[in-house]
C-alpha positions as CSV (number, residue, x, y, z in Angstrom):
1,M,-72.1,44.3,-52.8
2,T,-69.1,44.1,-50.4
3,L,-68.1,41.0,-48.6
4,T,-67.2,40.9,-44.9
5,P,-64.0,39.1,-43.8
6,A,-66.1,36.2,-42.5
7,E,-67.8,35.8,-45.8
8,L,-64.5,35.9,-47.6
9,V,-63.2,33.1,-45.5
10,L,-66.3,31.0,-46.1
11,A,-66.1,31.7,-49.8
12,G,-62.6,30.5,-50.0
13,A,-63.4,27.3,-48.1
14,S,-64.0,24.1,-50.1
15,P,-67.6,22.8,-50.4
16,P,-68.5,20.0,-47.9
17,G,-68.1,17.1,-50.3
18,G,-65.9,18.6,-52.9
19,A,-62.3,18.1,-51.8
20,G,-62.6,15.0,-49.6
21,G,-60.5,12.9,-51.9
22,N,-57.5,15.1,-51.4
23,A,-57.6,14.7,-47.7
24,V,-57.8,10.9,-48.0
25,L,-54.8,10.9,-50.3
26,T,-52.9,13.0,-47.8
27,Q,-53.7,10.6,-45.0
28,L,-52.7,7.6,-47.1
29,V,-49.3,9.2,-47.9
30,F,-48.9,10.1,-44.2
31,F,-49.5,6.5,-43.1
32,A,-47.3,5.1,-45.8
33,A,-44.5,7.4,-44.6
34,I,-45.0,6.3,-41.0
35,F,-44.9,2.6,-42.1
36,A,-41.7,3.2,-44.1
37,I,-40.1,4.8,-41.1
38,F,-41.0,1.9,-38.8
39,Y,-39.8,-0.6,-41.4
40,F,-36.4,0.9,-41.9
41,L,-35.8,1.9,-38.3
42,L,-37.3,-1.1,-36.4
43,I,-38.4,-4.1,-38.5
44,R,-35.5,-4.4,-41.0
45,P,-32.7,-4.1,-38.5
46,Q,-34.4,-6.7,-36.2
47,Q,-34.7,-9.1,-39.2
48,R,-31.1,-8.6,-40.0
49,Q,-30.0,-9.3,-36.4
50,R,-32.2,-12.4,-36.3
51,K,-30.7,-13.8,-39.5
52,E,-27.2,-13.1,-38.3
53,R,-27.9,-14.9,-35.0
54,E,-29.3,-17.9,-36.8
55,R,-26.2,-18.0,-39.0
56,L,-24.0,-17.9,-35.9
57,L,-25.9,-20.7,-34.1
58,S,-25.9,-22.9,-37.2
59,A,-22.2,-22.4,-37.8
60,V,-21.1,-23.5,-34.3
61,K,-19.0,-26.7,-34.4
62,R,-16.9,-28.9,-32.1
63,G,-13.8,-27.2,-30.9
64,D,-15.2,-23.6,-31.2
65,K,-14.5,-21.4,-28.2
66,V,-17.7,-19.7,-27.3
67,V,-19.2,-17.4,-24.7
68,T,-22.8,-18.0,-23.5
69,T,-25.3,-15.3,-23.0
70,S,-24.7,-15.6,-19.2
71,G,-21.0,-15.0,-19.7
72,I,-19.6,-18.5,-19.3
73,H,-16.5,-19.2,-21.5
74,G,-16.0,-22.7,-22.8
75,T,-15.1,-25.0,-25.7
76,V,-17.7,-26.9,-27.6
77,T,-17.3,-30.7,-27.0
78,S,-20.6,-31.9,-28.5
79,L,-23.8,-30.5,-29.9
80,D,-27.1,-31.4,-31.4
81,D,-30.1,-29.5,-32.7
82,L,-31.2,-28.3,-29.3
83,T,-28.2,-28.4,-26.9
84,V,-24.5,-27.7,-26.8
85,T,-22.0,-29.2,-24.3
86,L,-19.1,-27.0,-23.2
87,R,-15.9,-27.9,-21.5
88,V,-15.4,-25.0,-19.1
89,A,-12.5,-26.5,-17.1
90,D,-10.6,-29.7,-16.8
91,Q,-13.2,-32.5,-16.2
92,V,-16.0,-30.0,-16.1
93,R,-18.7,-30.2,-18.8
94,M,-21.9,-28.1,-18.9
95,T,-24.9,-28.6,-21.2
96,F,-26.8,-25.5,-22.4
97,D,-29.6,-24.8,-24.9
98,R,-28.1,-24.0,-28.2
99,A,-29.7,-20.6,-28.1
100,A,-27.6,-19.8,-25.0
101,V,-24.5,-19.4,-27.2
102,G,-23.9,-15.6,-27.3
103,R,-20.8,-15.4,-29.5
104,V,-17.9,-17.4,-30.9
105,V,-14.5,-16.2,-29.6
106,E,-12.0,-15.7,-32.4
107,G,-8.3,-16.4,-32.1
108,Q,-7.5,-16.3,-28.4
109,G,-4.3,-18.2,-28.9
110,D,-3.7,-21.7,-27.6
111,K,-5.1,-20.9,-24.2
112,D,-8.0,-23.3,-23.2
113,A,-11.2,-22.1,-21.6
């Protein structure tokens, strides 16, 4: 008895219920790899940025020179849990949400904002 090419292909195929566990394992490994990629490329860097931002906002104190997220430069004159008051010019004070502080300016000399 000789087998035709179509019969050879069918003979080499796995039975309908025999190798299903292997395919499920492959899918699980594939989804785990996708999750790992998302975690290391998206979730972890965002968590690190959020923690760094929280550290920056909690470390702001009176006398710090800061730049707001809108680009206004000023010196912190007072602050509380929710707001920060900046001196942006002589006799000019502006109050912002604490979250509006974009960055603390390091060592700009003795020049006032």
